[in-house]
C-alpha positions as CSV (number, residue, x, y, z in Angstrom):
1,X,6.1,-25.3,25.2
2,X,9.2,-26.1,23.2
3,X,8.5,-27.1,19.6
4,X,10.4,-30.0,18.0
5,X,12.9,-29.1,15.3
6,X,12.8,-30.7,11.9
7,X,15.9,-29.7,9.8
8,X,14.4,-30.5,6.5
9,X,11.6,-27.9,7.0
10,X,14.2,-25.1,6.6
11,X,14.3,-25.7,2.9
12,X,10.6,-25.9,2.4
13,X,7.8,-23.5,1.5
14,X,4.4,-23.7,3.2
15,X,1.0,-22.3,2.7
16,X,-1.4,-21.9,5.6
17,X,-5.1,-20.9,5.4
18,X,-6.7,-19.0,8.2
19,X,-3.3,-18.1,9.6
20,X,-3.9,-14.8,11.2
21,X,-5.1,-16.0,14.6
22,X,-5.8,-19.0,16.8
23,X,-4.4,-22.4,15.7
24,X,-3.5,-21.0,12.3
25,X,-1.3,-18.3,13.8
26,X,0.5,-20.9,15.9
27,X,1.1,-23.0,12.8
28,X,2.5,-20.0,10.9
29,X,4.8,-19.1,13.8
30,X,5.9,-22.7,14.2
31,X,6.9,-22.9,10.5
32,X,8.7,-19.6,10.8
33,X,10.8,-20.9,13.7
34,X,11.8,-23.8,11.5
35,X,13.2,-21.5,8.8
36,X,10.4,-22.5,6.5
37,X,9.2,-19.8,4.0
38,X,5.6,-19.3,4.9
39,X,2.7,-17.7,3.1
40,X,-0.7,-17.5,4.8
41,X,-4.2,-16.5,3.8
42,X,-6.9,-14.9,6.0
43,X,-9.7,-12.4,5.6
44,X,-8.6,-10.4,8.7
45,X,-6.4,-7.8,7.2
46,X,-5.3,-6.1,10.4
47,X,-4.3,-9.3,12.2
48,X,-2.7,-10.8,9.1
49,X,-0.5,-7.8,8.3
50,X,0.5,-7.4,12.0
51,X,1.6,-11.1,12.3
52,X,3.5,-11.0,9.0
53,X,5.3,-7.8,10.0
54,X,6.2,-9.2,13.5
55,X,7.7,-12.4,12.0
56,X,9.6,-10.6,9.2
57,X,11.1,-8.4,11.9
58,X,12.7,-11.5,13.4
59,X,14.2,-12.5,10.1
60,X,11.6,-15.0,9.0
61,X,10.4,-15.2,5.4
62,X,6.7,-14.7,5.8
63,X,4.1,-13.3,3.3
64,X,0.4,-12.5,4.0
65,X,-2.4,-12.2,1.5
66,X,-5.9,-11.1,2.5
67,X,-8.7,-13.2,0.9
68,X,-12.1,-14.6,1.8
69,X,-11.7,-18.3,1.2
70,X,-15.4,-18.5,0.2
71,X,-14.3,-16.8,-3.0
72,X,-12.6,-19.6,-4.8
73,X,-11.4,-17.7,-7.8
74,X,-9.8,-15.0,-5.7
75,X,-8.3,-17.7,-3.4
76,X,-6.7,-19.5,-6.3
77,X,-5.4,-16.3,-7.8
78,X,-3.9,-15.4,-4.4
79,X,-2.1,-18.8,-4.2
80,X,-0.7,-18.3,-7.8
81,X,0.6,-14.9,-6.8
82,X,2.2,-16.2,-3.6
83,X,3.8,-19.2,-5.4
84,X,5.2,-16.8,-8.0
85,X,6.8,-14.9,-5.1
86,X,8.1,-17.7,-2.9
87,X,8.1,-20.7,-5.3
88,X,5.8,-23.7,-5.4
89,X,4.5,-24.9,-2.1
90,X,5.7,-28.3,-0.8
91,X,3.5,-27.9,2.3
92,X,-0.2,-26.9,2.5
93,X,-2.1,-26.6,5.7
94,X,-5.9,-26.3,5.3
95,X,-6.6,-24.8,8.7
96,X,-9.3,-22.2,8.1
97,X,-12.6,-22.8,9.7
98,X,-15.2,-21.2,12.0
99,X,-17.1,-23.0,14.8
100,X,-20.0,-20.6,14.9
101,X,-22.9,-21.8,17.0
102,X,-26.4,-22.2,15.5
103,X,-29.7,-23.7,16.3
104,X,-30.9,-26.7,14.3
105,X,-34.4,-25.4,13.8
106,X,-33.1,-22.1,12.5
107,X,-30.6,-23.3,9.8
108,X,-31.6,-22.1,6.4
109,X,-30.3,-23.3,3.0
110,X,-28.2,-20.2,2.7
111,X,-26.7,-20.6,6.1
112,X,-26.0,-24.3,5.6
113,X,-24.3,-23.6,2.3
114,X,-22.2,-20.8,3.8
115,X,-21.0,-23.0,6.7
116,X,-19.8,-25.6,4.2
117,X,-18.2,-22.9,2.1
118,X,-16.2,-21.8,5.1
119,X,-15.3,-25.1,6.7
120,X,-15.0,-27.6,3.9
121,X,-15.1,-26.3,0.3
122,X,-11.8,-24.4,0.5
123,X,-9.9,-27.5,1.3
124,X,-10.8,-29.0,-2.1
125,X,-9.8,-26.0,-4.1
126,X,-6.8,-24.9,-2.2
127,X,-5.4,-28.4,-2.5
128,X,-6.2,-28.4,-6.2
129,X,-4.3,-25.2,-6.6
130,X,-1.1,-26.4,-4.8
131,X,-1.0,-29.9,-6.2
132,X,0.6,-29.1,-9.6
133,X,3.5,-27.3,-7.8
134,X,4.0,-30.3,-5.5
135,X,4.0,-32.7,-8.4
136,X,6.7,-30.6,-10.1
137,X,8.8,-30.7,-6.9
138,X,8.4,-34.5,-6.7
139,X,6.2,-34.6,-3.7
140,X,4.7,-32.6,-0.8
141,X,2.5,-32.7,2.3
142,X,-1.1,-31.5,2.8
143,X,-2.5,-31.3,6.3
144,X,-6.2,-30.8,6.9
145,X,-7.6,-29.6,10.2
146,X,-10.6,-31.5,11.6
147,X,-12.4,-31.3,14.9
148,X,-13.4,-33.8,17.6
149,X,-16.8,-32.1,17.8
150,X,-18.4,-34.5,15.4
151,X,-16.9,-37.5,17.1
152,X,-18.5,-36.4,20.3
153,X,-21.9,-35.6,18.6
154,X,-21.7,-32.0,19.8
155,X,-25.0,-30.1,19.6
156,X,-25.5,-26.4,18.6
157,X,-23.3,-26.5,15.5
158,X,-24.6,-29.2,13.2
159,X,-23.4,-27.5,10.0
160,X,-19.9,-27.3,11.5
161,X,-19.8,-30.8,12.7
162,X,-21.1,-32.1,9.4
163,X,-18.3,-30.2,7.5
164,X,-15.6,-31.4,9.9
165,X,-16.7,-35.0,9.7
166,X,-16.4,-34.8,5.9
167,X,-12.7,-33.7,6.3
168,X,-11.8,-37.3,7.1
169,X,-13.3,-38.7,3.9
170,X,-11.7,-35.9,1.9
171,X,-8.4,-36.6,3.5
172,X,-8.5,-40.4,2.8
173,X,-9.6,-40.0,-0.8
174,X,-7.1,-37.2,-1.6
175,X,-4.3,-39.3,-0.1
176,X,-5.2,-42.0,-2.7
177,X,-5.5,-39.5,-5.5
178,X,-2.1,-37.8,-4.8
179,X,-0.1,-40.7,-3.3
180,X,1.4,-41.8,-6.7
181,X,2.8,-38.2,-7.0
182,X,4.6,-38.5,-3.7
183,X,2.1,-36.1,-2.0
184,X,1.1,-37.2,1.5
185,X,-2.3,-36.1,2.9
186,X,-3.2,-36.3,6.6
187,X,-5.7,-34.8,9.0
188,X,-5.0,-33.3,12.4
189,X,-8.0,-33.3,14.7
190,X,-7.9,-31.0,17.7
191,X,-9.9,-31.3,20.9
192,X,-10.8,-28.1,22.8
193,X,-7.8,-25.9,22.2
194,X,-7.4,-22.8,24.3
195,X,-7.2,-20.1,21.7
196,X,-7.9,-16.5,22.7
197,X,-11.3,-16.8,21.0
198,X,-12.2,-19.9,22.9
199,X,-11.2,-18.3,26.2
200,X,-13.3,-15.2,25.5
201,X,-16.3,-16.8,23.9
202,X,-16.9,-20.3,25.3
203,X,-14.8,-20.8,28.4
204,X,-16.7,-21.1,31.7
205,X,-15.6,-22.7,35.0
206,X,-18.3,-25.4,34.5
207,X,-17.2,-26.2,30.9
208,X,-13.6,-26.3,31.9
209,X,-14.3,-28.7,34.8
210,X,-16.3,-31.0,32.6
211,X,-13.5,-31.0,30.0
212,X,-11.0,-32.0,32.6
213,X,-13.1,-34.9,33.7
214,X,-13.1,-36.2,30.1
215,X,-9.4,-35.6,29.3
216,X,-7.1,-38.5,30.2
217,X,-4.2,-36.0,30.4
218,X,-5.3,-33.0,32.4
219,X,-4.5,-29.4,31.6
220,X,-4.9,-27.0,28.6
221,X,-4.5,-28.1,25.0
222,X,-2.6,-25.2,23.4
223,X,-2.4,-24.1,19.8
224,X,1.2,-25.0,19.9
225,X,0.3,-28.6,20.6
226,X,-1.6,-28.7,17.3
227,X,1.3,-26.9,15.5
228,X,3.7,-29.5,16.7
229,X,1.7,-32.3,15.1
230,X,1.4,-30.3,11.9
231,X,5.2,-29.8,11.8
232,X,5.8,-33.5,12.2
233,X,3.4,-34.5,9.4
234,X,4.9,-31.8,7.1
235,X,8.4,-33.1,7.7
236,X,10.4,-36.0,6.3
237,X,10.0,-37.7,9.7
238,X,6.5,-38.6,8.6
239,X,7.4,-39.8,5.1
240,X,5.3,-42.9,5.3
241,X,2.3,-41.3,7.0
242,X,-0.6,-40.6,4.7
243,X,-4.4,-40.9,4.7
244,X,-4.5,-40.8,8.5
245,X,-6.3,-38.9,11.2
246,X,-4.1,-37.7,14.1
247,X,-6.2,-36.7,17.2
248,X,-4.7,-34.2,19.6
249,X,-7.3,-33.9,22.4
250,X,-5.5,-35.2,25.5
251,X,-7.4,-38.5,25.3
252,X,-11.1,-37.5,25.2
253,X,-12.4,-39.5,22.2
């Protein structure tokens, strides 16, 4: 698909979490095509370094830093180092997450806490780390990634759906907190996006057929479809959009 072009993004600096693969990779690539300076975090060193090298080879300004987002101190230090290199971030995309399946009866306290530490907690402390720089710039945009799984009452991943449902409340409250500083906060909520991992791990002919029955618009939802919405919400075209949830699921929920 052809991504929209937003001229004002060429003068901006963006931070993307979980940017080495899947939706996050598409978001990093999308910003790079806009001329945005992009920093991204991921714990997958091999994929992260390869993506950054590929994009830099095209002339893009892209920097990768390996970090486990569950380690808040290390994450915030990585953000400080990246900002020192590229300048303060006017865009932050809290994309990182992991929809690992699990049985309700087998969830332990440790597992529950870990799933929230992966899918929810980093959004708070990454946003906290970038907010001072955005204030100094006179404003910015934070985009959080949700999931329609909780809206559909999906089974087999209750810790994930709980975390993702909380993203909406976090987004709305953070929009109120940061609005007076000119910082907009929105949520993008994807449906079943055909990332490489989804194709390999969860796709079956039966699941695909069922998904097509539920989708108002038939066909695959691609990572680039999510990236396009993120670009819009990060740009000046969305200057009066904040505290909202934008669903990209081809009309399922």
